[in-house]
C-alpha positions in Angstrom: 0.0 0.0 -0.2 2.6 2.3 0.9 4.5 1.4 -2.3 1.1 2.4 -4.5 1.2 5.8 -2.6 4.7 6.4 -3.3 4.3 5.6 -7.1 1.4 8.0 -7.0 3.0 10.7 -5.3 6.0 10.4 -7.3 4.0 10.6 -10.7 2.4 13.8 -9.4 5.7 15.5 -9.0 6.9 14.4 -12.3 3.8 15.3 -14.0 3.9 19.1 -12.7 7.5 19.1 -14.1 6.1 17.8 -17.1 3.2 20.1 -17.7 5.4 23.3 -16.6 8.2 22.6 -19.5 5.2 21.6 -21.9 5.9 23.4 -25.0 4.7 26.9 -24.9 5.9 28.4 -28.6 5.1 31.4 -30.4 2.6 31.3 -33.3 1.3 33.5 -36.1 5.0 34.2 -37.2 5.3 37.0 -39.6 5.3 36.0 -43.3 7.4 37.6 -45.7 6.6 41.6 -46.3 4.8 41.9 -42.7 6.7 43.1 -39.7 5.4 42.9 -36.0 6.0 45.2 -33.3 5.2 45.7 -29.7 3.1 48.6 -28.6 5.6 51.5 -27.4 8.8 49.9 -29.2 10.8 51.5 -31.8 10.5 50.2 -35.4 12.6 50.7 -38.3 11.1 50.0 -41.8 13.3 49.6 -45.0 12.9 50.5 -48.8 14.5 48.0 -50.7 15.4 50.6 -53.0 18.5 53.0 -51.8 17.6 56.1 -53.6 17.3 59.8 -53.2 14.1 61.5 -53.1 11.9 59.0 -51.6 8.8 59.6 -49.8 6.5 57.2 -47.4 2.6 56.8 -47.5 0.7 54.8 -45.0 -2.3 52.8 -46.4 -1.8 55.0 -49.4 -1.8 58.2 -47.3 0.4 61.0 -46.0 2.1 59.8 -42.8 -0.2 61.3 -40.1 1.4 63.9 -37.6 0.7 61.7 -34.6 3.2 59.5 -36.0 7.1 60.1 -34.7 9.4 59.2 -37.3 12.5 60.0 -39.2 12.9 59.3 -42.9 16.4 59.3 -44.3 18.3 57.1 -46.7 15.7 54.8 -47.8 14.7 54.0 -43.9 11.5 54.9 -41.9 12.5 55.2 -38.3 9.4 54.9 -36.2 9.4 55.6 -32.4 7.0 54.7 -29.4 4.6 53.3 -31.6 0.7 53.0 -31.0 -1.8 51.2 -32.7 -2.3 54.2 -35.1 1.0 52.7 -36.6 -0.7 49.7 -38.0 -0.9 49.5 -41.6 0.8 48.9 -44.9 3.8 51.3 -45.3 5.1 51.9 -49.1 8.2 53.8 -50.3 7.5 55.9 -53.5 9.5 57.8 -55.9 8.4 61.4 -56.3 7.1 60.3 -59.5 4.5 58.0 -57.8 6.1 54.4 -58.7 6.1 52.1 -55.9 9.3 50.8 -54.6 8.6 48.7 -51.8 5.7 47.9 -49.3 5.6 46.3 -45.9 2.9 45.9 -43.4 3.0 46.7 -39.6 1.6 44.8 -37.1 1.4 46.5 -33.7 0.1 44.6 -30.3 1.0 43.1 -27.2 2.6 40.0 -26.3 -0.2 37.8 -24.9 -0.8 38.0 -21.1 -2.0 34.8 -19.3 -5.4 33.4 -19.7 -7.7 32.3 -16.8 -9.2 28.8 -17.0 -11.7 26.7 -14.5 -12.5 23.3 -15.4 -15.7 22.2 -15.1 -18.4 19.3 -16.0 -21.8 20.2 -16.6 -22.6 16.6 -16.7 -21.1 13.3 -16.2 -20.1 13.0 -20.1 -19.2 16.7 -20.6 -15.7 18.0 -19.5 -14.1 21.2 -20.3 -12.5 24.0 -19.1 -13.8 27.5 -19.3 -11.5 30.2 -20.1 -10.9 33.9 -20.6 -7.9 35.4 -22.4 -6.1 38.3 -20.8 -5.5 41.5 -22.0 -6.2 42.1 -25.7 -3.1 41.7 -27.8 -4.5 42.8 -31.3 -2.4 40.3 -32.9 -3.3 36.6 -34.0 -3.0 34.6 -30.9 -3.3 31.0 -30.6 -4.8 29.1 -27.4 -3.9 25.5 -26.4 -5.3 23.5 -23.7 -2.6 21.0 -22.1 -3.9 18.0 -20.5 -1.6 15.4 -18.4 -3.3 12.4 -16.9 -1.3 11.4 -13.8 -1.1 7.5 -13.7 1.9 5.5 -12.4 0.9 2.2 -13.8 -0.5 3.5 -17.3 1.6 6.4 -18.6 -0.4 8.9 -20.7 1.0 11.0 -23.2 -0.2 14.8 -22.8 -3.2 15.8 -24.9 -3.1 19.2 -26.8 -6.6 20.5 -27.1 -6.8 23.6 -29.7 -9.1 26.3 -28.1 -10.8 28.8 -30.4 -12.6 31.7 -29.1 -16.1 31.4 -30.6 -18.2 34.4 -30.7 -18.3 37.4 -28.2 -19.7 35.9 -25.2 -17.0 35.0 -22.4 -15.9 32.7 -20.9 -15.4 30.5 -23.9 -15.2 26.7 -23.7 -12.5 23.9 -24.6 -13.6 20.4 -24.1 -11.8 17.4 -23.6 -12.5 13.9 -22.7 -12.7 12.5 -19.1 -14.3 9.3 -17.2 -16.6 10.5 -14.3 -15.6 7.1 -12.2 -11.7 7.6 -13.2 -9.6 8.1 -10.3 -6.9 9.5 -12.4 -5.7 12.9 -11.7 -5.7 15.2 -14.4 -3.2 18.5 -14.6 -4.2 21.1 -17.1 -3.1 24.4 -18.2 -3.6 26.8 -20.8 -1.2 28.1 -23.4 -1.6 31.4 -25.3 0.9 32.3 -28.1 1.3 35.0 -30.9 4.2 36.5 -33.0 5.7 38.6 -29.8 5.4 35.4 -27.6 3.9 32.8 -25.5 2.4 32.7 -22.1 0.4 30.4 -19.8 -2.3 30.1 -17.3 -1.7 28.6 -14.0 -2.3 24.9 -13.6 -5.3 23.0 -12.3 -5.3 19.5 -10.6 -8.3 17.3 -10.3 -10.3 14.0 -10.2 -13.1 14.2 -13.0 -15.9 13.6 -10.4 -14.7 16.6 -8.2 -15.4 19.3 -11.3 -18.9 17.9 -11.6 -21.1 21.1 -11.3 -24.2 21.2 -13.3 -25.9 24.4 -14.7 -29.0 25.7 -12.8 -32.3 24.2 -13.4 -34.7 26.1 -15.8 -37.9 27.2 -13.8 -40.4 27.2 -16.6 -43.6 27.8 -15.0 -44.3 29.3 -11.5 -47.9 30.5 -10.6 -50.6 30.2 -8.2 -53.1 27.6 -7.2 -56.6 28.1 -7.9 -58.5 28.9 -4.7 -55.6 28.4 -2.3 -54.5 31.2 -0.9 -51.2 29.8 0.6 -50.0 27.8 -2.3 -47.7 28.1 -5.2 -47.1 26.0 -8.0 -43.6 25.4 -9.7 -42.3 23.6 -12.7 -38.9 23.1 -13.9 -36.7 21.2 -16.2 -33.1 20.1 -16.5 -30.5 22.3 -17.9 -29.8 21.9 -21.9 -26.4 21.0 -20.9 -27.1 17.9 -18.6 -26.9 14.7 -20.4 -29.1 12.0 -18.8 -27.9 8.8 -18.1 -29.3 5.5 -16.7 -27.4 5.8 -13.3 -27.1 9.5 -12.8 -29.8 11.6 -12.1 -30.3 15.3 -11.0 -31.5 16.2 -7.3 -33.2 19.7 -6.5 -33.2 22.3 -4.0 -35.9 25.1 -4.2 -35.6 28.3 -2.0 -38.4 30.9 -1.5 -39.3 33.8 0.5 -42.1 36.6 0.1 -41.1 40.3 0.0 -41.6 40.9 3.5 -39.0 38.6 4.8 -35.2 38.7 4.3 -34.6 34.9 5.1 -34.9 32.1 2.5 -37.0 28.8 3.3 -35.6 25.8 1.6 -37.1 22.3 0.6 -35.0 19.2 -0.8 -37.2 17.9 -3.8 -37.8 14.6 -5.2 -35.1 14.0 -7.9 -37.5 12.3 -10.4 -40.5 14.8 -10.3 -40.2 18.2 -11.7 -43.1 19.8 -10.2 -43.8 21.2 -6.8 -46.5 22.8 -4.8 -45.3 25.1 -1.9 -47.7 24.9 0.7 -46.9 27.6 3.2 -47.0 30.8 0.7 -47.7 34.1 2.6 -50.9 35.8 1.2 -50.8 39.2 -0.3 -47.4 39.5 -1.5 -44.8 38.7 -4.2 -42.6 35.7 -3.7 -39.0 35.1 -5.1 -38.2 31.7 -5.9 -35.0 30.2 -6.9 -33.8 26.4 -7.7 -30.3 24.5 -8.1 -29.2 20.9 -8.8 -26.6 18.4 -7.9 -25.8 15.2 -9.2 -27.6 12.4 -7.1 -24.7 10.3 -6.3 -23.3 13.2 -4.4 -20.5 13.8 -7.3 -19.5 17.4 -7.6 -20.9 20.6 -6.4 -24.5 22.2 -6.4 -25.0 24.1 -9.5 -25.3 28.2 -9.0 -29.0 29.4 -8.4 -31.3 29.7 -11.0 -32.6 33.1 -12.4 -35.0 34.6 -9.7 -38.5 34.1 -10.5 -41.5 36.0 -9.0 -45.0 35.1 -8.3 -48.1 35.9 -6.0 -50.5 33.6 -4.6 -53.9 33.3 -5.9 -55.9 35.4 -3.5 -53.8 38.3 -4.6 -55.7 38.8 -7.6 -53.7 42.1 -8.8 -50.6 40.1 -9.1 -51.8 36.4 -9.0 -50.6 35.8 -12.8 -47.2 37.7 -12.6 -44.1 35.5 -13.4 -41.1 37.2 -14.2 -37.3 36.3 -14.5 -34.2 37.8 -13.9 -30.5 36.7 -14.4 -29.5 36.7 -10.8 -27.6 33.8 -10.3 -25.1 35.7 -8.3 -27.6 35.4 -5.7 -26.6 32.2 -3.4 -28.1 34.0 -0.3 -30.4 36.8 -0.4 -27.9 39.9 0.4 -26.4 40.8 -3.1 -27.9 42.3 -6.0 -31.1 43.4 -4.0 -32.1 47.0 -3.0 -34.1 47.8 0.2 -37.7 47.0 -1.5 -36.5 43.4 -2.1 -36.3 43.5 -5.5 -33.2 43.3 -7.6 -31.2 46.1 -8.8 -31.7 47.0 -12.2 -34.3 44.4 -13.2 -37.2 45.2 -15.7 -39.9 44.7 -13.7 -43.2 46.7 -13.5 -43.2 48.7 -10.2 -47.2 49.0 -10.3 -46.8 45.0 -8.9 -45.1 46.3 -6.0 -47.6 49.4 -5.2 -50.5 46.9 -6.3 -49.1 44.2 -3.6 -48.9 47.1 -0.9 -52.3 48.3 -1.6 -53.5 45.0 -1.2 -51.9 45.0 2.1 -53.4 48.2 3.0 -56.7 47.2 2.0 -56.7 43.6 4.3 -55.5 46.0 7.0 -58.4 48.6 6.5 -60.8 45.4 6.2 -59.5 44.1 9.4 -59.8 47.2 11.0 -63.2 48.2 10.1 -64.5 44.5 11.3 -62.7 45.1 14.7 -64.3 48.7 15.2 -67.9 47.3 14.1 -67.4 44.4 16.7 -66.6 46.5 19.4 -69.5 49.0 18.6 -71.9 45.8 18.7 -70.5 44.7 22.1 -70.7 48.2 23.7 -74.0 48.4 22.2 -75.4 45.0 23.8 -73.4 45.9 27.3 -75.7 49.4 27.0 -78.9 47.7 26.6 -78.0 44.8 29.5 -77.2 47.4 31.8 -80.2 49.4 31.3 -82.8 46.5 31.2 -81.4 45.7 34.2 -81.9 49.3 35.8 -85.2 49.5 34.7 -86.1 46.3 36.5 -84.6 47.4 39.7 -86.4 50.8 39.3 -89.8 48.6 38.9 -89.4 46.2 42.0 -88.6 49.4 44.4 -91.6 50.8 43.0 -93.8 47.8 44.1 -92.0 47.5 47.3 -92.8 51.2 48.2 -96.4 50.6 47.1 -97.4 47.7 49.8 -99.8 49.2 52.4 -99.1 49.6 55.9 -100.8 46.8 58.2 -104.3 48.4 59.7 -105.4 47.6 63.0 -108.8 45.4 63.2 -112.1 47.6 63.0 -113.0 46.5 66.7 -110.0 47.9 68.5 -110.2 50.7 70.5 -107.5 53.6 70.8 -107.2 55.0 74.1 -105.5 58.6 73.8 -102.3 58.7 75.7 -102.2 59.5 79.4 -99.8 62.3 80.0 -98.9 61.2 83.4 -97.3 57.9 82.0 -93.7 58.2 80.3 -93.6 58.2 76.6 -92.0 54.8 76.7 -95.7 53.6 77.9 -97.9 55.4 75.7 -99.4 53.4 72.6 -98.3 54.2 69.5 -98.8 53.1 66.0 -95.4 51.1 66.4 -96.9 49.1 69.2 -100.3 49.1 68.8 -100.9 45.5 68.5 -99.2 45.0 72.2 -101.5 47.1 73.6 -104.9 46.7 71.4 -107.3 44.3 72.6 -109.1 42.2 70.1 -111.8 41.6 72.4 -114.5 44.1 72.6 -116.3 43.1 75.7 -112.9 43.2 77.7 -112.5 46.7 76.4 -115.9 48.1 77.8 -115.2 46.4 81.1 -112.0 48.5 81.2 -114.0 51.5 80.6 -116.3 50.8 83.4 -113.7 50.2 86.0 -112.3 53.7 85.4 -109.0 52.2 84.6 
């Protein structure tokens, strides 16, 4: 086991040396009649006829005054040349006869390109590259690939890379096997007539650079009659090549404009539809997706462009579906202004106004209902209080109207005796004690003079 590891380390170190010494040569060497010079240098052009009275032209015109030059004895000396010095120089007799012409190409030595190797699918490997400073000269780019293997040495592979189109970074493809444990060492060279430079080297195992492109959200809409649900549908990126043993799994993130924190959901790798069950009513939502190989090879893709959609019951924005290229938003902090919308996005500001208006209308509606409910409660309370007060008043009147008990008709009252104390006098309060209910007894008492 130790011997095998030593073989690998030795092979890797040898590969780095080999890669460092890989051929980086000039390209686009000048042909006869063509001369190449660097910007800022001095150049001497020679007329093949050493004659007097020779005058020089540039592209058939008199030499411009911006050029610093000296013409003498069939030579044209240019000092500190710039891009304006590009063109065809001709030496002519005063009679107009052409003696000789030379094409001067002015530019820079190429600067090192930058590369980033990535596999958007399990069968598509390559490096994205960006040339350095514009050289203004024909420049050739080559990808040099060295596979490190101690047991099966492989010859370096050189892939010519062409800067196609104007969109950067460019792409340079090479072959690799996703399950291969071989380490690859890769660098890029750039050469023109003034020299050659190379990029920094990258080393990797094929599965390490697997990074799919973001999924494509094809539809994000509300769900009818559902105030808190959103429907999302997507498809695989066009660069993903489906194989029987490799699938993509997905992750969705979303948030409403009222919040800054994203909620995330891991989704089934075989389905490309999902219903968000906990959307917030009356506001737009931001939705993004990303993907990763299901065997856990490589890395997550970048987040897809942001999509905006509102719930069903937000009738003013329920069918809104906007997309913007915001792959630079892995979380929620970059590229978003204080309103929650992306900077420089071409969206209708009326959407946000309508959303806020819906929120305001909802608040007003709830406030009106609350005030009305409070008023009803107060009215019911007043009615109850008034009814109880009325009942109390009526019961008090009934008690006051009850007649005082009257003595029987056969009871005789005697006038009070002034000789007796007031306590012994008969009053209305103690008449029952002194009154005699028997008339005969009363008459007898009168006769005795008591």
